[in-house]
Structure formats: structure tokens, C-alpha cells
C-alpha positions as CSV (number, residue, x, y, z in Angstrom):
1,M,1.3,44.5,-5.7
2,A,3.2,43.3,-8.7
3,G,6.7,42.1,-7.9
4,T,8.6,43.6,-10.8
5,V,8.9,47.4,-11.2
6,S,7.7,48.7,-14.6
7,P,10.5,49.3,-17.1
8,L,8.9,52.7,-17.7
9,A,9.1,53.7,-14.0
10,P,11.1,56.8,-12.9
11,A,14.4,56.1,-11.2
12,R,13.0,57.1,-7.8
13,F,10.3,58.9,-6.1
14,P,10.7,62.6,-6.7
15,D,11.7,65.2,-4.2
16,L,8.4,67.1,-3.8
17,P,8.1,70.6,-2.5
18,P,6.8,70.8,1.1
19,V,3.2,72.1,1.2
20,R,2.5,74.1,4.3
21,G,-0.6,73.1,6.3
22,V,-0.7,69.4,5.5
23,R,0.8,66.3,7.3
24,F,0.8,62.7,6.3
25,A,0.9,59.2,7.9
26,A,0.7,55.6,6.8
27,A,0.0,52.4,8.8
28,E,-0.7,48.7,8.4
29,A,-4.3,47.6,9.0
30,G,-4.2,44.2,7.3
31,V,-7.1,45.1,5.0
32,R,-6.2,42.3,2.6
33,Y,-2.5,41.6,3.0
34,K,-0.2,41.5,6.0
35,G,3.2,43.1,6.2
36,R,2.5,46.2,4.1
37,T,1.1,49.6,4.8
38,D,-2.4,49.9,3.5
39,V,-3.9,53.0,5.1
40,M,-3.0,56.6,4.4
41,L,-4.1,59.7,6.4
42,A,-3.6,63.3,5.3
43,V,-4.7,66.1,7.7
44,M,-5.1,69.7,6.8
45,E,-5.4,72.3,9.4
46,E,-7.5,74.4,7.0
47,A,-8.5,73.6,3.5
48,T,-10.7,74.3,0.5
49,V,-11.4,71.0,-1.3
50,A,-12.3,70.4,-4.9
51,G,-12.4,67.2,-6.9
52,T,-13.7,64.9,-9.6
53,F,-14.9,61.3,-9.5
54,T,-15.8,58.4,-11.7
55,R,-19.2,58.6,-13.3
56,S,-19.6,54.8,-13.2
57,A,-23.2,53.7,-12.4
58,T,-21.7,51.2,-9.9
59,R,-19.4,53.7,-8.2
60,S,-18.4,52.9,-4.6
61,A,-19.8,54.0,-1.3
62,P,-16.7,56.2,-0.6
63,V,-17.1,58.0,-3.9
64,R,-20.8,58.7,-3.3
65,D,-20.0,60.0,0.2
66,C,-17.3,62.3,-1.1
67,E,-19.6,63.6,-3.9
68,A,-22.1,64.6,-1.3
69,K,-19.6,66.3,0.9
70,L,-17.7,68.2,-1.8
71,P,-20.1,71.1,-2.4
72,L,-19.8,72.0,1.3
73,A,-16.0,71.8,1.4
74,E,-15.2,75.5,1.4
75,G,-13.1,75.8,4.5
76,G,-12.1,74.5,7.9
77,P,-9.9,71.5,8.9
78,A,-10.2,68.4,6.7
79,A,-8.7,64.9,6.4
80,F,-8.3,62.3,3.6
81,L,-8.4,58.7,4.9
82,V,-7.6,56.1,2.3
83,N,-7.2,52.3,2.3
84,S,-5.9,49.9,-0.3
85,G,-6.7,46.2,-0.6
86,N,-10.5,46.5,-0.8
87,S,-12.6,49.0,-2.9
88,N,-15.7,49.0,-0.7
89,A,-17.6,48.9,-4.0
90,F,-20.8,46.9,-4.7
91,T,-21.1,46.3,-1.0
92,G,-24.6,47.8,-0.5
93,R,-25.7,49.2,2.8
94,R,-22.8,47.6,4.5
95,G,-20.5,49.7,2.4
96,E,-22.3,52.9,3.4
97,A,-22.1,51.9,7.1
98,A,-18.4,51.3,6.7
99,V,-17.9,54.8,5.4
100,A,-19.9,56.2,8.2
101,G,-18.0,54.2,10.8
102,L,-14.6,55.3,9.4
103,C,-15.6,58.9,9.3
104,A,-17.0,58.8,12.9
105,A,-13.8,57.1,14.2
106,A,-11.5,59.6,12.4
107,S,-13.6,62.6,13.5
108,G,-13.6,61.6,17.1
109,L,-9.9,61.1,17.2
110,L,-8.8,64.1,15.1
111,G,-11.5,66.6,16.2
112,I,-12.5,67.2,12.6
113,P,-16.2,67.2,11.7
114,G,-17.3,64.0,9.9
115,G,-18.5,66.1,7.0
116,R,-14.9,67.1,6.4
117,I,-13.5,63.5,6.4
118,F,-13.1,62.3,2.9
119,T,-12.5,58.5,2.6
120,A,-11.5,56.4,-0.4
121,S,-10.9,52.7,-0.9
122,T,-9.2,50.8,-3.7
123,G,-8.8,47.1,-4.4
124,V,-11.1,44.2,-4.9
125,I,-14.7,44.9,-5.8
126,G,-17.7,43.1,-4.1
127,E,-16.1,42.1,-0.8
128,P,-17.3,43.8,2.5
129,L,-14.7,46.2,3.8
130,P,-13.3,45.1,7.2
131,W,-13.5,48.7,8.3
132,E,-13.1,48.0,11.9
133,R,-9.4,47.1,11.2
134,I,-9.0,50.5,9.6
135,A,-10.8,52.3,12.4
136,A,-8.3,50.8,14.8
137,V,-5.3,52.5,13.3
138,P,-6.1,56.2,13.4
139,P,-4.4,56.6,16.9
140,T,-1.2,55.2,15.2
141,L,-1.7,57.5,12.2
142,R,-2.2,60.5,14.4
143,D,1.0,59.9,16.2
144,R,2.9,59.5,12.9
145,L,1.7,62.6,11.2
146,G,4.5,64.4,9.5
147,P,6.1,65.3,6.1
148,D,6.4,61.7,4.7
149,I,4.3,62.1,1.5
150,E,6.2,59.1,-0.1
151,G,5.0,56.8,2.6
152,A,1.4,58.0,1.9
153,A,1.9,57.3,-1.8
154,R,3.1,53.7,-1.0
155,A,0.2,53.0,1.3
156,I,-2.4,53.5,-1.5
157,M,-0.8,51.1,-4.1
158,T,-2.5,48.0,-5.3
159,T,-1.1,46.4,-8.5
160,D,1.1,49.5,-8.9
161,T,4.8,48.7,-9.1
162,F,6.0,52.1,-7.9
163,P,4.7,55.0,-5.9
164,K,3.7,58.1,-7.9
165,G,4.4,61.7,-7.0
166,A,4.7,65.0,-8.7
167,G,5.1,68.6,-7.6
168,A,5.7,72.2,-8.7
169,V,6.9,75.5,-7.2
170,V,5.1,78.6,-8.6
171,D,6.1,82.2,-8.3
172,L,3.0,84.4,-8.2
173,P,2.7,88.2,-7.8
174,G,1.9,87.7,-4.1
175,G,4.7,85.2,-3.4
176,T,5.6,81.6,-3.9
177,V,3.3,78.6,-3.6
178,H,3.9,74.9,-3.6
179,I,2.0,72.0,-5.2
180,A,2.5,68.3,-4.4
181,G,0.5,65.3,-5.4
182,I,0.4,61.5,-5.3
183,A,-1.5,59.0,-7.3
184,K,-2.2,55.3,-7.6
185,G,-3.3,53.5,-10.7
186,S,-2.1,50.7,-12.9
187,G,-5.1,48.8,-14.4
188,M,-8.8,49.3,-15.0
189,I,-7.8,52.6,-16.6
190,A,-10.0,54.6,-18.9
191,P,-11.6,58.0,-19.1
192,D,-14.0,59.1,-16.4
193,M,-11.0,59.0,-14.3
194,A,-9.5,55.5,-14.6
195,T,-9.1,53.3,-11.6
196,M,-7.2,55.9,-9.8
197,L,-6.9,57.7,-6.6
198,V,-5.2,61.1,-6.9
199,Y,-4.5,63.5,-4.1
200,V,-3.0,67.0,-4.7
201,W,-2.2,69.6,-2.1
202,T,-1.2,73.3,-2.5
203,D,-0.5,76.0,0.1
204,A,-2.1,78.6,-2.3
205,R,-5.2,80.4,-1.2
206,I,-8.1,80.0,-3.5
207,A,-11.9,79.6,-3.0
208,R,-13.7,76.4,-3.9
209,A,-15.5,77.6,-7.0
210,P,-12.4,78.8,-8.9
211,L,-10.4,75.8,-7.6
212,Q,-13.1,73.4,-8.9
213,T,-13.1,75.1,-12.3
214,L,-9.3,74.6,-12.5
215,V,-9.5,71.0,-11.4
216,S,-12.2,70.0,-13.8
217,A,-10.5,71.6,-16.7
218,A,-7.1,70.1,-16.0
219,C,-8.6,66.7,-15.4
220,A,-10.3,66.8,-18.7
221,R,-7.0,67.3,-20.5
222,T,-4.9,64.8,-18.4
223,F,-6.5,62.1,-16.3
224,N,-9.4,61.8,-18.7
225,R,-7.1,61.4,-21.7
226,I,-5.3,58.3,-20.5
227,T,-6.2,54.6,-21.0
228,V,-4.6,51.3,-20.2
229,D,-7.3,48.8,-20.9
230,G,-10.5,50.8,-21.7
231,D,-12.2,49.8,-18.4
232,T,-13.6,52.4,-16.1
233,S,-13.4,51.8,-12.3
234,T,-16.0,52.1,-9.6
235,S,-13.7,54.0,-7.3
236,D,-11.9,56.8,-9.1
237,T,-11.4,59.8,-6.9
238,L,-9.3,63.0,-7.4
239,L,-9.2,65.5,-4.6
240,V,-7.3,68.8,-4.4
241,A,-6.9,70.6,-1.1
242,A,-5.8,74.2,-1.0
243,T,-4.6,75.0,2.6
244,G,-4.0,78.7,2.0
245,A,-1.0,78.5,4.4
246,S,1.2,80.5,2.1
247,G,-1.2,83.4,2.3
248,V,-0.8,83.9,-1.5
249,D,-3.9,84.3,-3.6
250,A,-3.9,82.0,-6.7
251,A,-7.3,82.8,-8.1
252,G,-7.1,84.0,-11.7
253,E,-3.4,83.3,-11.9
254,P,-2.5,81.6,-15.2
255,A,0.8,80.4,-13.9
256,F,-0.9,78.5,-11.0
257,A,-3.4,76.9,-13.4
258,A,-0.6,75.8,-15.7
259,A,1.4,74.4,-12.8
260,L,-1.6,72.5,-11.4
261,E,-2.3,71.0,-14.8
262,A,1.4,70.0,-15.2
263,V,1.3,68.1,-11.9
264,F,-1.9,66.4,-13.1
265,R,-0.3,65.4,-16.4
266,D,2.9,64.1,-14.7
267,L,0.8,61.9,-12.4
268,A,-1.4,60.7,-15.2
269,L,1.5,59.7,-17.4
270,Q,3.1,57.9,-14.4
271,V,-0.2,55.9,-14.2
272,V,0.2,54.9,-17.9
273,R,3.9,54.1,-17.4
274,D,2.8,51.7,-14.7
275,G,0.1,50.1,-16.8
276,E,-0.2,46.5,-15.9
277,G,2.4,44.6,-17.9
278,A,3.4,47.7,-19.9
279,S,6.7,47.9,-21.7
280,K,6.0,50.9,-23.9
281,L,4.4,54.4,-23.4
282,I,2.3,55.4,-26.4
283,E,1.2,58.9,-27.2
284,V,-1.6,59.1,-29.8
285,Q,-1.8,62.5,-31.5
286,V,-4.8,63.2,-33.7
287,T,-5.0,66.4,-35.8
288,G,-7.2,67.6,-38.7
289,A,-10.4,66.2,-37.3
290,A,-13.8,67.8,-38.0
291,S,-14.1,68.6,-34.3
292,E,-12.2,68.1,-31.0
293,A,-14.8,65.4,-30.1
294,D,-14.1,63.5,-33.3
295,A,-10.3,63.8,-32.7
296,A,-10.8,62.3,-29.2
297,R,-13.0,59.5,-30.6
298,V,-10.2,58.5,-33.1
299,A,-7.4,58.8,-30.5
300,F,-9.3,56.6,-28.0
301,A,-10.2,54.1,-30.8
302,I,-6.5,53.7,-31.5
303,A,-5.3,53.8,-27.9
304,N,-7.9,51.1,-26.8
305,S,-7.5,48.8,-29.8
306,P,-6.0,45.5,-28.6
307,L,-4.6,45.0,-32.1
308,V,-2.8,48.3,-32.1
309,K,-1.5,47.7,-28.5
310,T,-0.3,44.2,-29.2
311,A,1.4,45.4,-32.4
312,C,3.3,47.9,-30.3
313,A,4.2,45.2,-27.8
314,G,5.6,43.1,-30.6
315,E,7.4,46.0,-32.2
316,D,5.4,45.4,-35.4
317,A,5.1,48.4,-37.7
318,N,1.6,47.3,-38.7
319,W,0.1,50.7,-39.4
320,G,-2.9,49.0,-41.1
321,R,-4.2,48.5,-37.6
322,I,-4.3,52.3,-37.1
323,V,-6.3,52.6,-40.4
324,M,-8.7,50.0,-38.9
325,A,-9.1,51.9,-35.7
326,V,-9.8,55.2,-37.4
327,G,-12.5,53.5,-39.5
328,K,-14.3,51.9,-36.6
329,S,-14.2,55.0,-34.3
330,G,-17.4,56.6,-35.5
331,A,-15.7,59.9,-36.2
332,R,-15.9,61.5,-39.6
333,A,-13.1,60.3,-41.8
334,D,-12.1,60.4,-45.5
335,R,-9.8,57.6,-46.7
336,D,-8.2,59.9,-49.3
337,R,-7.2,62.6,-46.8
338,L,-5.9,60.3,-44.1
339,A,-2.2,60.5,-43.1
340,I,-0.3,58.4,-40.5
341,R,3.1,58.7,-39.0
342,F,5.3,57.0,-36.4
343,G,7.0,59.9,-34.7
344,D,8.3,62.1,-37.5
345,L,8.3,59.2,-40.0
346,W,5.3,59.4,-42.3
347,V,4.1,55.9,-43.4
348,A,0.9,56.8,-45.2
349,R,-0.5,60.0,-46.8
350,D,-3.5,60.8,-49.0
351,G,-5.1,57.5,-48.3
352,E,-2.2,55.2,-49.2
353,R,1.3,54.2,-48.3
354,V,3.9,56.9,-49.0
355,P,6.0,56.2,-52.1
356,D,9.3,56.1,-50.1
357,Y,7.9,53.9,-47.3
358,S,10.6,52.0,-45.5
359,E,9.6,48.9,-43.5
360,A,13.0,48.9,-42.0
361,A,12.8,52.4,-40.7
362,A,9.3,51.9,-39.4
363,S,10.3,48.7,-37.6
364,A,13.3,50.4,-36.1
365,Y,11.1,53.2,-34.7
366,M,8.8,50.6,-33.1
367,K,11.7,49.3,-31.0
368,R,11.7,52.5,-28.9
369,Q,10.3,52.5,-25.4
370,E,8.3,55.6,-26.0
371,L,6.2,55.8,-29.2
372,V,4.2,58.6,-30.9
373,L,1.4,57.4,-33.2
374,G,0.2,60.4,-35.3
375,V,-2.9,60.6,-37.4
376,D,-4.1,63.6,-39.5
377,L,-7.6,63.3,-40.8
378,G,-7.3,66.3,-43.1
379,L,-10.8,67.5,-42.4
380,G,-10.6,70.5,-40.0
381,E,-9.0,72.0,-36.9
382,G,-10.0,69.4,-34.3
383,Q,-7.1,67.8,-32.3
384,A,-6.6,65.6,-29.3
385,T,-3.9,63.7,-27.5
386,V,-4.4,60.4,-25.6
387,W,-1.8,58.4,-23.7
388,T,-1.8,54.6,-23.4
389,C,0.6,51.7,-23.1
390,D,1.1,48.4,-25.0
391,L,-0.7,45.2,-24.2
392,T,1.6,42.3,-23.2
393,H,1.3,38.8,-21.6
394,G,2.0,40.6,-18.3
395,Y,-1.4,42.3,-18.3
396,I,-3.1,38.9,-18.6
397,A,-1.0,37.3,-15.9
398,I,-1.7,40.1,-13.4
399,N,-5.4,40.2,-14.0
400,A,-5.9,36.4,-14.3
401,D,-4.3,36.1,-10.9
402,Y,-5.7,39.2,-9.1
403,R,-7.8,37.5,-6.5
404,S,-5.7,34.3,-6.2
């Protein structure tokens, strides 16, 4: 883990609402480092499970195993077993054997069918997972099971500088339900989930099909709209477990859907705030595109541009780099309709610099810790928002040193 906490980090881990029907534990297995927790277990007495995963062609053995199990995850007891320090990716048949061994060990100890054990691994790619070390800790994990969700969040960190958590309490016609989630992610972040592990629990009652619909839609507008460095991981996993312990039906309830998406967005933005070496949170807002797809192309072209990101890091009001990114995006654009703003400050309109442009005002805006870069293409109704961070020397230092 990085030694210095991101300047964009929240003051502390939030107080999350307790979700009935789930317990947590963390332990030290020595997967890669000694003296830190690196294994997390969450056990659900009963759960419907939905999720999304990376679509990387080189996705890891745990991802492929979870993908196969998810369609059968309608109900019954379940567990999430997660390790940090090693991603168990690009490990061939040994990786598959490691997943099978971990599931068998957890199943035998917890009395939960192996088909209901969902594993995940995060860390270095290409090194065999020392799964026997992880398989040795479930007795300790079982004995520690309790409400400590923050401990679970800390156990799955890699280059993260702070544990990430978010929650919501939702009043529905049938009663009150709770949502709580944790995430890890800091680098190798781009759509198709970023290099993230995300786990969210709710005590609402909802069947797998409608829950999957909600999860996929919310993910598209949150986790798949963030980028730190444009690189897609092999290990991205998002799982949502509905324990039903509240007895309150959430299917078809807009308030529940909105709260679940709000938790996703909170966690996604925490990932960006913890971007490796980040000093600024950047929101890219694109409007007036010919389509939503074009708006997203432009937003990601801006958000992933090293020139834009380094300008933000240097607090340089070089809006010409945004013009460049729009032009290279592949989206339909018209120079003479293009408008650009920093927050509420318009710097260009109708294809040229605004008459009253103030370099001093633009430069002053760039000194903020949170920036909004706005682009209106003037072509239609398409719009999209993407979140990213700046690119600093810290990103290079962290990643040049990652395996040292």
C-alpha cells in the first residue's frame, strides 16, 4: 500500500448502516506482505447474488469462476472470500486449481456449498497464488465473524491509501432496508469495471433477475464512468448480495434503485479520489452531443488524455488540450459549435475563445482541488459524465515501484 493517504480522501471511514444477515472477518495470510490483513470473508445466511465483471480477454480465474456461478445464485447461504496481494490472473490451470481449493476449504469449514462460495483476488498479475496460505485462515475467519465491515474493507486494499465504504437507509412501503458496501481500487482504472473489487450488501428482499437489472444499470452509470489511467484490469468484480433479512420487498421500488446507485456512485468516486498519485478530482461533463455514445467518447477522450490530466496537475488553464481531445475522440464534432467551460466559467464558445476571456480567472479556477471540465458540442441531446483524476509524478513512482 502507498504510505501517504490521498489528499482527496474522506476524513474517516463512514458509519455504515448495519445490514442484517451478513457477518464479516479479516485475517493475515501472508499472501505477499507480512504484518497486514490480506484476506476478507463475508458470510450470508441467505442471499440472492448479482454482479458484473471485467470483460478483459485475460480475466482472472476467480472472475471466470464467479461468472459461471452467478446465474445459479438465486438463494441459500453464500460467502465472499477475497485476498489481496496476488490477483491469481494469468496463472493458467494452477489458477483454476487454486480457486477450486479455496472454495473446497471454505465450503468444508462453513457448511456452504462450493457453488455458493465467490472468491476474488487482487494484486500482482502472473504469479501463482499461494492459496494454501489463504486456505489455512478460514478457521480464524470463522471465529472472528461479526459486524466489522471496515476491517473487511482494509483487508482488500492494495495500492489504496484508504478503505472505501458507503451506505444508505431506505424507507420503502413495506419498511426500512439498509445498504452497505466496500470497494478497493486506485490504479489500472478504466471502464469495464476498472481494477476494482466492490461488494455491496442489502437486507432487502429481491429476486436475482430484478436485482441483476438494477446492478447492471447502476454500474453503467457509475463504475463504468470512471477512469484513472485508461487501463482495464483482469480482476474487476462487483457483487451485490440481498439477504432478505428485513423481510421488505424492494423489487420495483424506485427509491431502492436510486439508493443502490447512490452507493455505487459514492464508492466509484472514492476510487477516483484514491487514484494513484492523485491530487485533484476531475468531473468531465459533455452535453450537446449527437448521441449518448458520442458524449461518452468525448468525455473519455478528455478524461484519459495525459495532456489534459497533466495540465490539471500543473494547474495550467490550457483548454486547448480539451479541444485536442474532442477532435481525436472519433465522435461527431463541429468546430464552430464547440463550447468549453471550467466550472461556470466559459473559456470558449462558437469555436473560439470568448471575447472576455480571463487567463487569471481560468488559472485561479484550476487551483481548486475538485474541477469540472464542461464541453457542449452543440449538435444534439446526447450527454455523459465521466470522473477522473490528474496525472502526477506520484503515479509514475507508485507503478514504477509496484513489484520492487
